C-alpha positions, 0 to 999 in steps of 0.5 A: 417506664410503661405506666405513669400515675398522676394526682393532685394534692393539697389546696386546688389551684386554677390550671391543675386540670390543664396539667392533668390533660397535658400529662395524659395526652403527652403520655399517651402520645409516648405509648404510656398508660396513664393512671389518674389517682383520685383524691390525692394521697388518700386515693393513692392509699385506697387504690382509687385508680382509673386509666385515662385516655384522650376523651377523659381530659377533653374540655377540662383545660378551661375548668377551675379546680381539679377533675381528679379531686384533692384532699389532705391526707394525714395517714400519708405522713406516716411511714405505714401510710406511705408503705400502703401507697407504695404497695398500691402503686406496685400492684397497679404496675405504676412505674412513676408518679406525677404529683401536682401540688404545693410544699406539703405535697412535695414533702410527702412525695420526697419521703415516698421516693426515699423510702420506696424508690418510686420515681416522682416528678412534681408540678408546683400548683399553689396560688401562694407562689411560695415554692422555691426555685420556680418563678411562678406556680400554676394558679397564681396568675388566675388568683391575682386576676380574681383579686384585682377584679374584686379590689377594683369593684370595691374601689367604686364603693370606697370612693362613694362612701369615703371609707377605708376598705381592708381586703383580706386575701389568702397567704398564711406564710407568704404575702405574695398575693397581697403585695402583687394585688396591692401593686396592681391596683394602686392600693394604699398599703400591703400588709404581709407576714414578712414585714412588721407593721408600724401602725402609727406610721401607717395611720399617719401616711393614710391621714396625709393622703386624706388631706391631699384629697384622696377620698378612698383607701384600700389596704390589702392584707394577707391572712397570715399577717393577722387578718383584716379584722386585726388590721381594722382594729389597729387602724380605726381609731388612729385614722378617725374614719370608717373602715370596712372589711372584705374577706375574699376567701376561697373565691380566689382559688376558683374560676377558669384559668387565665391563658398564662396558667393554662400554658404554664400548666400544659408545659409543665405537664408535658415536661414532667412526663418527659423527665420521668421518661429520661430517668429523673427520680425526684424532681420538680418542674420549675419556670426559670427565665422563661424555660421549664427545667427540672430541679431536685426536690431536695433543693426545692424543699431545703430553700424558702422562697422569700418575698421580693422586697424591691416590689414591696418598696415600689408598692409603698413608694407609689401608693 
C-alpha cells in the first residue's frame, strides 16, 4: 500500500474536514501518498484528483462542510460508472480508498470493492446517526448542539406569546435528532418516524399541561414523520391555541464542529489509514464503547440501526 485516496460523499456533516486532515497527516507520516478526490463519486469517475500534503489541510479542522466538496452521483450506482471509477483509481496508482459518508456512500463503496477488488475503509459521517454498528457518527454532536440552541431561543418567544411551537428537524427515516433534541430541551413531545402518533392522546396531554400552568409548548418533529405542517394541521384544532412552525433545514448541517466531533473524526481518520495498511479490505470504522474498531461493511449495511426506545420513553415521561 503506497497511495491512498480519500473522498467525502452524500450529505455533508460537521467534522468531515477533521477526518480528511487526519487521513492526510497520518498517511504522510506513514510514508504514503494521499490523493484527495473532489466531489465524491462524481469526482472519482471524472478523475478529479489532487495529491495532498500537510499544508493542504492546515486550519481546516474547525471548518464545517468539506473542503473536498461532495455530491450525489447517480452514474456511480451503475456497473458502468463503477468500472470508470476503478479505471481512474488504477490509472492514478491509488491502492486503497477512504470513503467518508453515510449508508448510500457505503453501499456504493461495497459494490466497488466486490466488483473491482479495491480495498475500502469507511468513516460514518451523517448527522442522522442512522448507521449501524457505531454508537455515533461524525457530525451528530454538532448538529444536536445547533438544534438545541435554536429550540432554546424559540422557547423565549413561545413563553412570551403563550404559543405552541412545532420545530421540524432533519431525519427522513430516523428520529434520532428529534428525540435527542427534545430530551435535551425538555420539549413536550418528539414525533419520530419510528413511532405512530395518537393525535387525540397527544392533544389531551398538551391541554393537561396547559391547565397545570405551562404557558409554552415545544414539539420537535423529524421531517420523515410527516413534517411540521402536518403536525400543526393535526393539533391546531385539538388544542385550541395558536401553533407556529419553524423548519430548521440545512442550518443543522453547518457550523464549526464541536470538540467531540473533531476528536471522533480525527480518531476515525487515523484508524482508517491504519486499517488499510493492515490489509482491511471492506470495513467501516466504528465507535463502540469508547474505542474505534473496524467492522465489516457487509455487517454495517445488513443491519438497520433502531431508535433507543428507552430514550423515547424517558423523553415522554419527563415532558
